[in-house]
Residue, then its C-alpha position, 0 to 999 in steps of 0.5 A: m644921197p645927192t647924185l653928182l654925175l652920171s657918166h658911161g653908166f656910172r653913178f657918182f654920189f655921196y650919202s648925206n649922213e657921212t659928215d664924219e668922213p673926209p670928202h669922197v664919192h661913191v660910184t655904182k654901176g649895176d651891182a658894182v660899188g666903190k668909194i674914192w677919197l677926194e681929200p687929203q688926196l685922191q685915193i681909192m678906198y675900194l672898187r668891188g665888182f668893176t672890171k679893170n677897164e671900168e676902174k681905169r675909166i672911174l679914175q679918169i672921170v674922178e680926176a676930170n671932175f675932182q674940183h666939181f665933186k669937192e665943191k658939191w661936197y662942201e656946198h652940201f655939208a656947208k663946210 
């Protein structure tokens, strides 16, 4: 479960056993959880337990780190 980024209390990561899904990141903060697709386009799968402001901040962080997250995904899964 590699951590990709810790920012503003959010932890962005992916699970090492999710090779059958498109590139994506998970995000947690406290008990809140989320999943965001990176391909074929940036898309929220779900964000549960976050405030609207946190959701906006999450999207800003993912957009700012989009390339980094994709590179780490492909590096980890050797695609």
